VOPAGU-2260 file (C-alpha; in pm, 1 decimal, decimal comma):
REM VOPAGU-2260
SITE   aa  ch    i         X         Y         Z
SITE  MET   A    0   10589,4   10548,2    9859,6
SITE  THR   A    1   10632,6   10198,7    9937,2
SITE  GLY   A    2   10589,1    9855,3    9768,4
SITE  VAL   A    3   10725,2    9825,7    9447,5
SITE  ALA   A    4   10645,2   10012,9    9130,3
SITE  SER   A    5   10540,5    9812,2    8831,3
SITE  THR   A    6   10624,8    9851,6    8484,7
SITE  SER   A    7   10574,6    9618,7    8127,6
SITE  GLU   A    8   10847,5    9459,7    8144,7
SITE  THR   A    9   11025,6    9477,9    8513,0
SITE  THR   A   10   10939,6    9538,2    8883,7
SITE  VAL   A   11   11155,8    9800,1    9054,7
SITE  THR   A   12   11218,1    9893,7    9392,7
SITE  PRO   A   13   11148,6   10259,2    9449,9
SITE  ARG   A   14   11396,7   10479,4    9529,9
SITE  THR   A   15   11482,5   10822,4    9604,6
SITE  TYR   A   16   11688,8   11088,9    9365,0
SITE  LEU   A   17   11752,8   11446,6    9375,6
SITE  PHE   A   18   11815,8   11638,9    9088,2
SITE  ALA   A   19   12076,2   11888,6    9090,4
SITE  LEU   A   20   12049,0   12109,0    8762,5
SITE  THR   A   21   12129,1   12400,0    8566,8
SITE  ASP   A   22   11958,7   12555,5    8273,2
SITE  GLY   A   23   12190,2   12514,0    7978,4
SITE  GLY   A   24   11945,2   12601,7    7759,3
SITE  GLY   A   25   11978,0   12246,4    7527,2
SITE  THR   A   26   12090,0   12045,7    7818,7
SITE  VAL   A   27   11742,2   12089,7    7961,7
SITE  PRO   A   28   11528,8   11850,4    7767,4
SITE  PRO   A   29   11746,7   11557,8    7782,3
SITE  GLU   A   30   11816,6   11649,2    8165,5
SITE  LEU   A   31   11450,6   11619,8    8240,2
SITE  GLY   A   32   11379,7   11338,9    8049,8
SITE  VAL   A   33   11573,6   11142,5    8222,5
SITE  ALA   A   34   11371,5   11270,2    8569,2
SITE  ARG   A   35   11055,3   11178,3    8405,6
SITE  ARG   A   36   11177,0   10846,0    8292,9
SITE  LEU   A   37   11247,6   10791,5    8692,3
SITE  VAL   A   38   10897,0   10949,8    8771,6
SITE  ASP   A   39   10728,3   10728,0    8511,9
SITE  ARG   A   40   10911,6   10388,5    8670,2
SITE  GLY   A   41   10764,2   10479,0    9036,4
SITE  HIS   A   42   11065,1   10639,4    9207,1
SITE  ARG   A   43   11040,4   11008,4    9415,8
SITE  VAL   A   44   11245,9   11228,6    9221,2
SITE  THR   A   45   11336,5   11581,0    9355,4
SITE  VAL   A   46   11489,2   11875,0    9116,1
SITE  LEU   A   47   11673,4   12160,5    9204,0
SITE  ALA   A   48   11700,2   12435,8    8982,7
SITE  ASP   A   49   11677,8   12775,8    8857,3
SITE  GLU   A   50   11297,1   12888,0    8925,7
SITE  SER   A   51   11324,1   12926,1    8538,1
SITE  LEU   A   52   11257,2   12543,9    8489,9
SITE  ALA   A   53   10974,2   12517,5    8799,8
SITE  ASP   A   54   10682,9   12434,0    8518,8
SITE  GLN   A   55   10934,3   12248,1    8297,6
SITE  VAL   A   56   10992,4   12036,3    8634,4
SITE  ARG   A   57   10648,0   12026,6    8719,7
SITE  ASN   A   58   10573,6   11826,4    8440,1
SITE  THR   A   59   10744,3   11580,2    8448,2
SITE  GLY   A   60   10598,5   11471,8    8785,7
SITE  ALA   A   61   10868,5   11568,0    8960,1
SITE  MET   A   62   10958,6   11778,3    9317,3
SITE  PHE   A   63   11098,3   12129,2    9249,2
SITE  VAL   A   64   11293,4   12310,4    9476,5
SITE  PRO   A   65   11424,5   12659,5    9358,7
SITE  CYS   A   66   11804,1   12705,8    9421,0
SITE  LEU   A   67   11979,9   13057,4    9443,6
SITE  TRP   A   68   12299,8   12992,2    9238,3
SITE  SER   A   69   12179,7   13130,2    8880,2
SITE  PRO   A   70   12347,1   13421,4    8734,2
SITE  ALA   A   71   12118,5   13719,9    8668,0
SITE  GLU   A   72   12250,3   13745,3    8282,7
SITE  ALA   A   73   12326,5   13499,1    8030,3
SITE  PHE   A   74   12639,3   13406,4    7947,3
SITE  ARG   A   75   12739,8   13587,6    7611,2
SITE  ASP   A   76   12998,3   13331,3    7501,4
SITE  TYR   A   77   12982,4   13456,9    7113,1
SITE  GLU   A   78   13148,8   13763,1    7229,6
SITE  LEU   A   79   13488,7   13605,3    7342,6
SITE  ARG   A   80   13716,8   13591,4    7035,4
SITE  THR   A   81   14018,1   13427,8    7206,4
SITE  PRO   A   82   14073,2   13103,1    7360,2
SITE  THR   A   83   14183,5   13257,2    7640,7
SITE  SER   A   84   13934,4   13496,5    7670,9
SITE  LEU   A   85   13630,2   13197,4    7664,5
SITE  ALA   A   86   13849,0   12982,8    7893,3
SITE  ARG   A   87   13768,5   13259,7    8159,2
SITE  GLY   A   88   13494,5   13291,0    8097,8
SITE  ILE   A   89   13350,0   12939,8    8076,5
SITE  ALA   A   90   13549,4   12882,2    8434,7
SITE  ASP   A   91   13379,5   13174,1    8580,0
SITE  TYR   A   92   12992,3   13148,0    8429,0
SITE  MET   A   93   12977,2   12814,4    8430,6
SITE  PHE   A   94   13163,2   12620,0    8687,4
SITE  THR   A   95   13349,1   12870,7    8941,3
SITE  GLY   A   96   13045,4   13130,1    9001,5
SITE  PRO   A   97   12764,8   12916,3    9094,7
SITE  ALA   A   98   12981,4   12675,0    9284,0
SITE  PRO   A   99   12948,7   12803,5    9683,4
SITE  ALA   A  100   12590,3   12825,6    9659,1
SITE  GLN   A  101   12539,1   12556,4    9425,7
SITE  ALA   A  102   12742,4   12361,8    9767,0
SITE  ARG   A  103   12485,1   12522,1    9981,6
SITE  ASP   A  104   12145,7   12444,3    9801,6
SITE  THR   A  105   12266,7   12101,1    9749,1
SITE  THR   A  106   12407,4   12062,7   10107,6
SITE  ALA   A  107   11994,2   12186,1   10209,4
SITE  ALA   A  108   11828,2   11939,0    9977,4
SITE  LEU   A  109   12051,7   11642,1   10067,1
SITE  ASP   A  110   11907,1   11706,2   10417,3
SITE  ALA   A  111   11583,9   11755,4   10330,3
SITE  VAL   A  112   11552,5   11482,0   10065,2
SITE  ARG   A  113   11788,2   11235,0   10175,4
SITE  PRO   A  114   11837,3   11081,2    9854,3
SITE  ASP   A  115   11981,9   10730,4    9754,8
SITE  LEU   A  116   12124,1   10896,6    9475,3
SITE  LEU   A  117   12235,1   11285,1    9351,6
SITE  VAL   A  118   12243,8   11296,5    8954,5
SITE  THR   A  119   12353,2   11660,1    8835,7
SITE  SER   A  120   12459,8   11861,2    8548,3
SITE  SER   A  121   12797,5   11855,1    8445,0
SITE  PHE   A  122   12835,5   12203,4    8514,6
SITE  ALA   A  123   12681,9   12180,1    8876,6
SITE  LEU   A  124   13024,7   12144,6    9053,4
SITE  GLY   A  125   12942,4   12234,1    9374,8
SITE  ALA   A  126   12652,6   12015,0    9376,7
SITE  MET   A  127   12908,5   11716,9    9318,3
SITE  ILE   A  128   13108,1   11915,2    9616,4
SITE  ALA   A  129   12838,6   11910,1    9861,8
SITE  ALA   A  130   12742,6   11508,0    9759,2
SITE  GLU   A  131   13111,2   11403,2    9825,6
SITE  ALA   A  132   13111,7   11571,3   10159,8
SITE  TYR   A  133   12797,4   11463,8   10243,4
SITE  GLY   A  134   12857,1   11057,7   10172,4
SITE  CYS   A  135   12553,0   11059,8    9887,0
SITE  PRO   A  136   12666,7   10883,7    9559,2
SITE  PHE   A  137   12631,7   11092,5    9238,1
SITE  ASP   A  138   12595,2   11016,2    8893,5
SITE  VAL   A  139   12653,1   11354,3    8619,9
SITE  LEU   A  140   12485,9   11377,1    8270,1
SITE  LEU   A  141   12664,7   11464,8    7954,6
SITE  PRO   A  142   12384,3   11533,3    7705,6
SITE  ASN   A  143   12607,3   11503,2    7428,2
SITE  SER   A  144   12911,8   11390,6    7308,0
SITE  TYR   A  145   13190,5   11242,8    7553,1
SITE  PRO   A  146   13362,6   11605,0    7651,1
SITE  LEU   A  147   13625,7   11550,7    7881,6
SITE  PRO   A  148   13994,1   11416,3    7775,6
SITE  ALA   A  149   13992,8   11061,4    7694,3
SITE  THR   A  150   14252,8   10862,7    7480,9
SITE  GLY   A  151   14157,2   10893,0    7100,0
SITE  MET   A  152   13925,7   11099,9    7170,5
SITE  PRO   A  153   13992,8   11477,0    6986,8
SITE  PRO   A  154   13975,5   11796,6    7203,7
SITE  PHE   A  155   13598,4   11872,5    7309,0
SITE  GLY   A  156   13536,5   12202,0    7097,8
SITE  SER   A  157   13788,3   12146,8    6811,9
SITE  GLY   A  158   13557,1   12052,8    6550,2
SITE  LEU   A  159   13818,5   11823,4    6496,1
SITE  SER   A  160   13816,0   11401,8    6361,6
SITE  PRO   A  161   14045,9   11113,3    6517,8
SITE  VAL   A  162   14360,4   11104,8    6351,3
SITE  HIS   A  163   14581,9   10782,7    6388,9
SITE  GLY   A  164   14944,6   10714,0    6459,1
SITE  PRO   A  165   15179,2   10891,5    6666,0
SITE  LEU   A  166   15083,7   11293,9    6499,5
SITE  GLY   A  167   14759,3   11219,2    6566,4
SITE  ARG   A  168   14801,3   11154,3    6959,7
SITE  LEU   A  169   15077,9   11378,0    6956,3
SITE  ARG   A  170   14796,1   11657,0    6825,4
SITE  ASP   A  171   14504,5   11533,1    7079,6
SITE  GLU   A  172   14765,5   11510,0    7390,9
SITE  THR   A  173   14889,7   11889,9    7317,2
SITE  MET   A  174   14588,2   12076,2    7237,8
SITE  THR   A  175   14365,2   11874,1    7541,7
SITE  ALA   A  176   14688,0   11938,5    7777,4
SITE  LEU   A  177   14670,2   12305,1    7647,1
SITE  GLY   A  178   14291,2   12346,1    7727,7
SITE  ALA   A  179   14317,1   12173,7    8072,8
SITE  ARG   A  180   14566,3   12442,5    8188,7
SITE  MET   A  181   14365,3   12740,0    8094,7
SITE  ILE   A  182   14040,8   12587,1    8238,2
SITE  ASP   A  183   14280,0   12519,9    8556,1
SITE  ARG   A  184   14418,4   12840,7    8544,7
SITE  TYR   A  185   14103,7   13010,5    8608,9
SITE  ALA   A  186   13884,2   12746,2    8768,8
SITE  LEU   A  187   14098,3   12502,3    9002,3
SITE  GLU   A  188   14207,0   12709,4    9323,7
SITE  LYS   A  189   13830,2   12819,9    9340,8
SITE  ILE   A  190   13672,5   12465,3    9294,4
SITE  ASN   A  191   13953,2   12352,8    9565,4
SITE  ALA   A  192   13881,1   12633,6    9790,2
SITE  VAL   A  193   13500,2   12504,7    9768,3
SITE  ARG   A  194   13664,1   12156,3    9801,2
SITE  ALA   A  195   13837,9   12298,2   10121,1
SITE  ASP   A  196   13537,1   12417,0   10264,9
SITE  TYR   A  197   13386,6   12112,5   10272,9
SITE  GLY   A  198   13651,9   11927,1   10436,3
SITE  LEU   A  199   13740,8   11795,4   10117,4
SITE  GLY   A  200   14141,2   11766,0    9987,8
SITE  PRO   A  201   14213,4   11921,6    9643,0
SITE  VAL   A  202   14201,7   11793,6    9305,2
SITE  ALA   A  203   14506,6   11801,7    9092,0
SITE  HIS   A  204   14284,3   11900,7    8727,5
SITE  MET   A  205   13898,4   12085,7    8727,1
SITE  TRP   A  206   13779,4   11792,0    8525,8
SITE  ASP   A  207   13882,8   11564,7    8842,2
SITE  GLN   A  208   13568,8   11662,8    9029,9
SITE  ILE   A  209   13365,9   11513,3    8733,4
SITE  HIS   A  210   13548,7   11189,6    8787,5
SITE  HIS   A  211   13445,5   11132,4    9122,7
SITE  ALA   A  212   13140,0   11053,6    9001,5
SITE  ARG   A  213   13033,9   10677,0    9089,1
SITE  ARG   A  214   12863,9   10716,5    8689,1
SITE  GLN   A  215   12922,7   10934,3    8387,0
SITE  LEU   A  216   12604,6   10921,1    8218,1
SITE  VAL   A  217   12659,5   10959,4    7863,8
SITE  LEU   A  218   12317,8   11082,7    7673,9
SITE  THR   A  219   12403,0   10975,5    7343,8
SITE  SER   A  220   12515,5   10683,4    7086,1
SITE  ARG   A  221   12841,3   10508,4    7107,1
SITE  ALA   A  222   12760,3   10489,9    6746,0
SITE  PHE   A  223   12756,0   10887,3    6761,1
SITE  ASP   A  224   13035,8   10971,8    6895,0
SITE  PHE   A  225   13422,2   10873,4    6821,7
SITE  PRO   A  226   13558,3   10568,1    6950,1
SITE  ALA   A  227   13805,3   10646,0    7252,0
SITE  THR   A  228   13924,0   10522,3    7556,8
SITE  LEU   A  229   13663,2   10631,1    7826,6
SITE  PRO   A  230   13729,8   10661,5    8211,1
SITE  HIS   A  231   13615,7   10365,4    8394,8
SITE  ASN   A  232   13272,3   10490,7    8539,1
SITE  ALA   A  233   13168,3   10657,8    8167,2
SITE  ARG   A  234   12886,4   10446,8    8029,3
SITE  TYR   A  235   12694,9   10569,2    7688,8
SITE  VAL   A  236   12321,4   10535,4    7783,3
SITE  GLY   A  237   12176,7   10632,1    7447,7
SITE  PRO   A  238   12035,7   10989,2    7411,8
SITE  ILE   A  239   11689,3   11140,2    7514,9
SITE  LEU   A  240   11510,3   11259,8    7227,7
SITE  ASP   A  241   11235,7   11465,4    7392,4
SITE  ASP   A  242   11154,9   11809,0    7238,4
SITE  PRO   A  243   11209,3   12113,7    7440,8
SITE  ALA   A  244   10909,8   12276,4    7644,8
SITE  TRP   A  245   10879,2   12553,2    7421,4
SITE  ALA   A  246   10857,2   12324,1    7062,3
SITE  ALA   A  247   10635,2   12032,3    7210,0
SITE  GLU   A  248   10267,2   12147,4    7258,4
SITE  GLU   A  249   10275,2   12394,1    6931,8
SITE  GLU   A  250   10004,9   12323,8    6645,2
SITE  TRP   A  251   10204,9   12364,1    6320,1
SITE  ALA   A  252   10076,7   12363,7    5946,8
SITE  ALA   A  253   10322,1   12233,9    5663,9
SITE  PRO   A  254   10365,4   12510,9    5385,2
SITE  ALA   A  255   10170,6   12445,3    5114,6
SITE  GLY   A  256   10303,4   12224,2    4779,9
SITE  ASP   A  257   10503,9   11920,6    4699,4
SITE  ASN   A  258   10831,6   12061,6    4710,4
SITE  PRO   A  259   11091,1   11884,5    4966,1
SITE  LEU   A  260   11023,4   12013,0    5327,3
SITE  VAL   A  261   11308,9   12157,3    5509,5
SITE  LEU   A  262   11308,4   12228,2    5851,4
SITE  VAL   A  263   11516,9   12497,7    6018,2
SITE  ALA   A  264   11616,0   12475,6    6395,6
SITE  MET   A  265   11887,2   12664,1    6566,7
SITE  SER   A  266   11973,3   12720,2    6955,7
SITE  SER   A  267   11728,4   12737,7    7234,0
SITE  THR   A  268   11978,2   13014,0    7383,8
SITE  PHE   A  269   12056,8   13328,8    7244,7
SITE  GLN   A  270   12381,3   13316,8    7014,2
SITE  ASN   A  271   12388,3   13600,1    6819,1
SITE  GLN   A  272   12155,0   13399,9    6547,1
SITE  ALA   A  273   11941,9   13647,7    6393,2
SITE  ASP   A  274   12151,5   13739,7    6142,5
SITE  CYS   A  275   12254,8   13385,9    6019,1
SITE  LEU   A  276   11869,8   13297,3    6022,8
SITE  GLN   A  277   11783,0   13550,6    5780,4
SITE  ARG   A  278   12049,2   13435,5    5536,2
SITE  VAL   A  279   11887,3   13058,8    5530,1
SITE  VAL   A  280   11580,5   13194,4    5492,6
SITE  ASP   A  281   11682,2   13391,1    5155,3
SITE  ALA   A  282   11912,1   13044,7    5066,2
SITE  LEU   A  283   11535,1   12861,1    5106,0
SITE  GLY   A  284   11401,1   13128,7    4933,7
SITE  SER   A  285   11585,6   13076,6    4629,2
SITE  LEU   A  286   11519,1   12707,7    4599,3
SITE  PRO   A  287   11257,9   12489,4    4495,8
SITE  VAL   A  288   11219,7   12399,2    4894,7
SITE  ARG   A  289   10951,1   12448,7    5139,6
SITE  GLY   A  290   11078,9   12549,5    5449,3
SITE  LEU   A  291   10978,5   12598,5    5820,4
SITE  VAL   A  292   11208,6   12774,7    6035,3
SITE  THR   A  293   11147,2   12765,2    6409,9
SITE  THR   A  294   11346,9   13047,0    6540,1
SITE  GLY   A  295   11305,7   12957,0    6930,4
SITE  PRO   A  296   11253,8   13164,2    7230,6
SITE  THR   A  297   11543,0   13413,1    7196,1
SITE  VAL   A  298   11433,8   13547,7    6806,3
SITE  PRO   A  299   11110,2   13650,0    6731,7
SITE  ALA   A  300   10950,8   13509,2    6408,9
SITE  ASP   A  301   10894,7   13846,9    6292,2
SITE  ALA   A  302   11227,0   13955,7    6279,4
SITE  LEU   A  303   11240,6   13785,1    6009,3
SITE  ARG   A  304   11187,9   13857,9    5645,8
SITE  ALA   A  305   11052,4   13499,9    5483,6
SITE  PRO   A  306   10975,5   13456,2    5099,5
SITE  ALA   A  307   10654,3   13301,9    5022,2
SITE  ASN   A  308   10797,9   12943,6    5046,8
SITE  VAL   A  309   10932,3   12997,8    5371,6
SITE  THR   A  310   10706,9   13000,2    5687,9
SITE  VAL   A  311   10872,2   13127,8    5986,3
SITE  VAL   A  312   10724,1   13058,8    6355,8
SITE  ASP   A  313   10845,2   13101,8    6679,8
SITE  SER   A  314   10820,2   12732,3    6748,8
SITE  ALA   A  315   10703,3   12379,7    6604,2
SITE  PRO   A  316   10719,7   12026,1    6743,9
SITE  HIS   A  317   11054,4   11920,1    6577,9
SITE  ARG   A  318   10999,5   11538,5    6635,9
SITE  GLU   A  319   10649,5   11552,0    6412,8
SITE  VAL   A  320   10797,9   11789,3    6188,0
SITE  MET   A  321   11064,0   11591,0    6126,9
SITE  ARG   A  322   10833,2   11271,1    5993,5
SITE  HIS   A  323   10757,6   11472,2    5720,1
SITE  ALA   A  324   11077,2   11685,0    5624,6
SITE  SER   A  325   11379,9   11588,0    5381,3
SITE  LEU   A  326   11655,5   11762,3    5555,8
SITE  VAL   A  327   11709,1   11960,6    5878,6
SITE  VAL   A  328   11941,4   12303,9    5854,2
SITE  THR   A  329   12064,9   12378,8    6207,6
SITE  HIS   A  330   12319,9   12552,3    6430,0
SITE  GLY   A  331   12486,9   12203,8    6558,6
SITE  GLY   A  332   12316,2   12146,2    6900,2
SITE  HIS   A  333   12341,4   11792,5    7023,1
SITE  GLY   A  334   11966,2   11818,7    7086,3
SITE  THR   A  335   11839,5   11902,6    6730,1
SITE  VAL   A  336   12110,4   11659,7    6559,6
SITE  ILE   A  337   12067,0   11346,8    6745,9
SITE  LYS   A  338   11691,4   11393,2    6683,1
SITE  ALA   A  339   11745,6   11405,3    6287,2
SITE  LEU   A  340   11954,7   11182,4    6271,3
SITE  ALA   A  341   11716,3   10911,2    6460,8
SITE  ALA   A  342   11441,4   11029,9    6170,8
SITE  GLY   A  343   11682,9   10982,9    5924,1
SITE  LEU   A  344   11723,0   11329,1    5780,2
SITE  PRO   A  345   12059,6   11427,0    5686,3
SITE  LEU   A  346   12217,8   11805,2    5781,3
SITE  VAL   A  347   12351,1   12106,0    5691,7
SITE  ILE   A  348   12537,4   12203,5    6000,8
SITE  LEU   A  349   12630,9   12628,7    6066,5
SITE  HIS   A  350   12805,7   12562,3    6388,4
SITE  HIS   A  351   12817,9   12859,0    6624,1
SITE  GLY   A  352   13051,8   12740,7    6932,4
SITE  ARG   A  353   13065,2   12543,1    7251,2
SITE  ASP   A  354   12978,4   12173,0    7132,4
SITE  GLN   A  355   12851,5   12218,7    6776,7
SITE  ALA   A  356   13184,2   12209,1    6541,6
SITE  ASP   A  357   13224,9   11844,7    6741,4
SITE  ASN   A  358   12876,5   11766,6    6659,2
SITE  ALA   A  359   12905,2   11844,8    6310,5
SITE  ALA   A  360   13237,3   11646,9    6280,9
SITE  ARG   A  361   13128,7   11333,7    6351,2
SITE  VAL   A  362   12788,9   11426,9    6137,0
SITE  THR   A  363   13028,8   11471,1    5870,5
SITE  ALA   A  364   13287,3   11203,9    5909,6
SITE  ARG   A  365   12976,8   10947,1    5857,9
SITE  GLY   A  366   12876,4   11118,1    5536,7
SITE  ALA   A  367   12514,1   11192,3    5679,1
SITE  GLY   A  368   12522,3   11605,4    5608,3
SITE  VAL   A  369   12783,8   11883,9    5516,3
SITE  ALA   A  370   12899,5   12154,2    5795,0
SITE  VAL   A  371   12888,7   12551,1    5623,5
SITE  SER   A  372   13021,0   12827,0    5811,0
SITE  ARG   A  373   12784,8   13023,6    6024,5
SITE  ARG   A  374   12918,3   13360,1    5842,8
SITE  ALA   A  375   12835,1   13181,1    5467,5
SITE  PRO   A  376   12601,8   13426,7    5214,8
SITE  ALA   A  377   12293,1   13278,0    5142,6
SITE  GLN   A  378   12438,1   13157,3    4796,0
SITE  ARG   A  379   12673,9   12903,6    5010,5
SITE  ILE   A  380   12380,7   12790,7    5199,2
SITE  ALA   A  381   12142,2   12731,2    4928,7
SITE  ARG   A  382   12428,7   12491,2    4775,3
SITE  GLY   A  383   12473,1   12303,7    5079,6
SITE  VAL   A  384   12108,4   12248,1    5083,7
SITE  THR   A  385   12117,4   12183,3    4732,3
SITE  THR   A  386   12387,1   11954,5    4754,5
SITE  VAL   A  387   12213,1   11721,1    5024,6
SITE  LEU   A  388   11893,9   11682,3    4892,0
SITE  GLY   A  389   12071,9   11629,9    4591,1
SITE  THR   A  390   12293,1   11264,4    4658,4
SITE  ASP   A  391   12097,8   11025,3    4840,0
SITE  ASP   A  392   12382,5   10956,5    4995,0
SITE  TYR   A  393   12368,8   11151,2    5272,5
SITE  ARG   A  394   12028,2   11040,3    5293,4
SITE  LYS   A  395   12100,3   10682,4    5342,8
SITE  ALA   A  396   12400,9   10764,7    5570,7
SITE  ALA   A  397   12159,1   10942,7    5796,8
SITE  GLU   A  398   11938,2   10664,3    5832,1
SITE  ALA   A  399   12196,5   10386,9    5901,6
SITE  LEU   A  400   12293,0   10631,4    6181,2
SITE  GLY   A  401   11970,1   10650,3    6307,3
SITE  GLN   A  402   11905,1   10304,8    6325,4
SITE  ALA   A  403   12178,6   10268,1    6567,5
SITE  ILE   A  404   12022,7   10581,9    6761,0
SITE  ARG   A  405   11650,9   10443,4    6783,1
SITE  HIS   A  406   11821,2   10118,9    6918,0
SITE  ASP   A  407   11983,5   10314,3    7159,5
SITE  ALA   A  408   11732,3   10569,9    7251,0
SITE  ALA   A  409   11462,7   10275,6    7350,0
SITE  GLY   A  410   11747,0   10043,8    7505,9
SITE  THR   A  411   11709,0   10042,5    7915,2
SITE  THR   A  412   12058,2   10119,4    7971,1
SITE  LEU   A  413   12004,2   10465,4    8157,9
SITE  MET   A  414   11750,4   10317,3    8341,5
SITE  ASP   A  415   11966,8   10009,6    8439,0
SITE  GLU   A  416   12252,6   10249,9    8556,1
SITE  LEU   A  417   12056,3   10475,1    8794,8
SITE  GLU   A  418   11839,0   10202,0    8926,1
SITE  THR   A  419   12118,4    9930,6    8981,0
SITE  LEU   A  420   12155,9    9869,0    9380,3
SITE  ILE   A  421   12267,8   10160,5    9560,3
SITE  PRO   A  422   12457,4   10119,5    9901,1
SITE  ALA   A  423   12316,1   10336,7   10193,0
SITE  PRO   A  424   12600,2   10592,6   10226,6
SITE  GLY   A  425   12733,9   10698,2   10517,6
SITE  ARG   A  426   12607,5   11037,2   10614,9
SITE  THR   A  427   12813,3   11334,9   10740,8
SITE  THR   A  428   12797,6   11687,5   10829,7
SITE  PRO   A  429   13006,7   11908,5   10582,5
SITE  SER   A  430   13193,5   12154,2   10772,6
SITE  GLY   A  431   13109,1   12403,7   10495,1
SITE  SER   A  432   12743,0   12403,4   10560,9
């Protein structure tokens, strides 16, 4: 491709981008949404990813290159009961286990594509190491609230809201330091071994590898996240509101009647959520509402018993359904939460793990919904639904937050950051290649 690519607003010089993505379930739609937007603006985009994402990548218009780093089995984090076991599991499965293969595959792709910029998932530390050794600048995509330690930000995964003053700072510093030590205990030595293989010096903490990025691109709205002092290279660039591939193309029909429509949308990946889904269905069955439950790709729709006022389907286009809904019941994944708020819809969140308690804290702190235990009985879930539907303040708060989210999603900050002039880097041959 030569010359320039035109858009209705600007003229951009085509550049070459390489993406190194991990299959993180709910992180895939926003990350591929970034790739699609670059393709639409006339750039050359290649995506290095697991074979399971091949069709989704090609549907963006990008070139797909298969990687060899994906594990054979899904991460069963819902079986890990202690902070220590969870830290070890996250380190082994997401960060250190794939890192050597990520570095090898990414180095080969860098040689073949010779991009102006590498864009990686936040878990792809091996790809970041390869880029750093190669002399190629890299950006990291963070498709949630800001997850790394930052002054003023409650510890990631804690589900806590900010507490101001000395006691709040002490709480955050203590919990953040403890979490960093646990991750470093299981990951730091292995990550530094990969760095050494590629001729790079050690990092003091595992998170420092992400801090070496040219940009940390936070794919959410600043209005959604809690205020904090972020690193100099972190940027809020607005959310990507694309539906996941499994939900985007399906036809759907609203259940009959005039009662409020409640959309139930749980995780794209398996989090042992079938029992929780059944209790949500039972709760809706006891209320004067119409329920539409999307089970996603990991729970078959026929596994649930549904009353007459609840329709259970494998999938439906969430953004379209939300135009007709009055409430969203969800596990609290960032993608579903941010799309519901963008549609002006309040939420009932039954968070399961990962970043979901943090998203629930942000929703409840703004008065845009309630959090209910994922183990709550159907009667308790029904009370949560009744409370939110019966109190207009929740809808007003969701709409107010949604206005800011829609503004950020429609903005140009993401493309401005990615299309910023990138100096041609020097090329080196890493010793680990």
